[in-house]
N, C-alpha and C positions, 0 to 999 in steps of 0.2 A: 377324610377326617384328618385334621392337623395332628402331627406327632411331635413329641419333644425330642425324639431321637435324632441325633445329628449323623447323617450318613457318612460313612468312612470314604474319604477321597484320597486315594493314593496318587502320587505324582504320575502323570501320564507316561513320562519317560522312565525307563528302567535303568538304574545305575549300571554302568559298564561292569560286566563280570559278576553281577550279583543275581542269583536265582530269584525270580519273582516270588516263589514259595517261601524262600528265606526272608525276603523283605516283608511279606505278610506275617510270618512268624515273629519277626522282630517288632513289627508294629503292634501286633496283638499283645506281645509281652510288655511293651512300653505302656500301653493303655491300661493293662491290668495292674502294673506297678503304680501308676499314678492314681488309679481308682482306690487301690489299697491304701496308699499314703494319705489321701484325702479322708477316707473313711476312718483311718486310725487317728488322725488329727481331730476330726469331729468328735470321736469317742473320748479321746484323752482329755479334751478341754470342754466337753459337753457343749459344743457350739450350737447344736440344733436340737430343739425340743418339740414336742407335740403342739401343733397349732401355730407354729412360728410363721410369720410373714417376713421373708428374707429379701431385703433389697440388695440385689447383685449389681454392684457398680461396674458398669461396662464402659471402658475408655476407648475401645477400638484397638488396643494393643494385644499382643499374643497372650499375656498372662490372664487378663480379664476374660478373654474368649475361652481360654482353657478352663478357668474357674467355673464359668457358666456351664460349659460342656460337662465337666466332671460332676458338678452338683446336680444337673439334670439326670445323669446316670445314677447317682446316689439316691435321688428322689424316687426313682422307679423301684428300688429294692429296699428302701429304708423301712425299719419297723415302726416309724412314726410318720404322721402325715404333716407336711409343711408346704407352704407356697413359695415359689421363686418369682420375683418380679424384677426384670432387668431394667436398669435405669442408667441413662447416659446424660452427662452434662455437656451440652453444646456451648462451648465458651466463645463462640463466634470468631474462631481463628480464620483468617483469610484463606479461602480455597478449601475449607473443610467440606468434604463430600457428605452432605447431610442425608443423602438417600441411602447410604451403604448400610448403616445399622438397622433402620426400619425394615428394609428389604430382607436382611438376614434374620431379624427377629420374627418377622411375619412368617417366614418359611419354617421357623421352629414351632410356631403356634403357641407362643407363651405371651403372658401379659408384659407389656413394656411401656416405658415412658421416656421422653426426651425433655429435659429441662433446658430451656433457652435463657442463658444469662451471659451478658458480655463482660466476662471477667478478663478476657484477653486485652481489651483496651485499657482497663484499669491497671493491669500489670505493666503494660508497655508505657503507660503515662507516668507511673510512680517509680519504676525501676530504671535507673540510668543505663544507657547502652553499655554492654560489656559486663554488667553486674548480674549475679545469679538471681533468677526469677522464682526459683522453686519455693522458697519460704512463703512469700506472699501468695503465689498461685495456689499452693496447697491450702493455706488458711482460707482463702476465698472459696475454693472448691469444697472444702470440708463444711464450712458454714452453710453453703447452699444445699448440700446433700443432707445434712442433719435436719435442716428446716423441712425439706421434702419428706424425709422419713417420719418426722413427727406429724406432719399434716396428713399423711396417708396410712398411719397406723402400722408402720413397720416395727417389728420386734427385734430384728437383727440387721446389721449392715455388713455385707460381705465385701472385703477388699482382696485384690489379687496379688498380694505380696508373697513371695516364695522364700525358700531358705536363704538364698544368696542376699536377698533384700534385707533380711533380718540380721545376718552376719555383718553386712556392710554398714547397717545402721549402728550396730554395736561399736564398730571401730570408729565411725564418724563421731559418735558421742564421746568415746574415750579420747580420741585425738584432739577434737575441737571443743568439747564441752566438759572435759575432765570429769566424766561420770560414767558409771557402768550401767548402761541400760540399752535396750534394743527395741524391737517391735514385738510385743507379746502376741501370741496366737489369738488371744481373746482379751478384750479390755472394756471397761466402762468409760464413757466420755467424761470429761472434767465436770460437766454439768450433772452427771449421773442419769441423764435422760436416755442415752443410747448405748447399746452393746455392739461393739465392732468385733467381727470374727475374720480370721485369715485362714481359710480352709486349705490353702496351698503351702502352709508353713513347713510341711515335711517334704515338699517337692523341690527337685533341683531345676534350675533355670534351663539347663541344656535339654532335659527331658521335655520341658514345656515348649521349647523352641522346636524340637522334633515333632511334638504333637501338632503344633501350629502348621508345620509343613505338610504333614500327612492329611490333616483336616482341611487344609487350604482356607484358613480363616481370612476374611477380607480385611487385612491389617490397615489401620489408619494411623499414620505417623503424627507425632505431636511436634509442631513447629517451635513451641516454647522450650520443651525439654531437649529435643534433638538438636537444637542449634547452639548449645552451650558446651563447647569442647573442654573447658577448664573446670568443670564441676568437680568438687572434692569427692563426690560419690563415684565418679568415673575413675578417679585416681585410686580410690580404695578397691574398686572392682579389678583394676589392672594389677594391683598388689596381690589380691587374692588369687587371680589367675596365674601369676608368676609363682606363687607358693604352691599352687596345685600342680604345676608342671614340675616343680622341684621335688615335691613330696605329696602325691595324691592322697586325699583324705583329710587334709588340714581343715578345709571349710566345714565339713560335717563334724569334725571333732570340736571346733569352736562352737558350732550350733549345739552340740550335745552338752558342752560345758555350761551353756546358759540355763540348763535345767539340772545341773549337778553342782550346786553352789554350797560352799562351806564358809559361812559368815565369820567363823572364828579364825579363818586363815586369811582374812582380808583386814581392812583397817577402819571400817565404818563403825563408830561407837554407838550409832543409833540401832545397829543390827545385832551387836554383840556387846555384852557387858565386860569389857576389858578391865575397867576400873575395879570390878568385883573379884578379879583374879588375885588371890592373896595366898601367901604361904603361911601354913599353920604348923608349928613344930610338932613332930611326931606323926604327921600325916603325910601320905604319899603325894 
């Protein structure tokens, strides 16, 4: 009988000088921490409700694999009943190993779908060589996934963005868009038709990379994203990494600040009535 449980696969080689029992202890601790963080994010933002059909967007990268893994674990112990449907968008990148995800998902025994749509050719045709493809690629991908979600009765769309993604987006919007906004853990699409959730919002990228290593996920690289060395997001990532080396904890403090906002201490007149602040003689 198929099982949703993903068997733990430790690396076959034992790191020099590290006791295998200690490795197992560290791995168990890592998995418990990630499960706890996902569960907390789900509760804090009420991401999952009774009867939800959740479309888990699986790209083949470490983060989306980890998201599916952790949501399957949550599903087994959650107080509410919900469905998880894995969905991959095959963008027809040359050399894409189309067999990898179906084989992996069949082994899990869960419902899955692959959407075949050649957005790769569209992006390559419309974006000049050397220019960033992310904006157009993301727009095409989002539209395709939203259409599939609507046609298949999905109530939530789960994306695998983690804490660093959220913080990086905050700085990108501030540096290049002159706005204070990031990626919310839960949002409603502009059309009001879809609810997007980010269950990994409280998870650190390094922890997810470690999980990917011990689980031995069959990672599929993205030729579009991975072939752009001058991405502004990559520059922001390097900036945050440098900050972390200088003063560990800065990234998580920025993330916490995103949920600890004081409108009266900023400058947005739409969020706070600065004009209404007046002095009345005889009053403090």
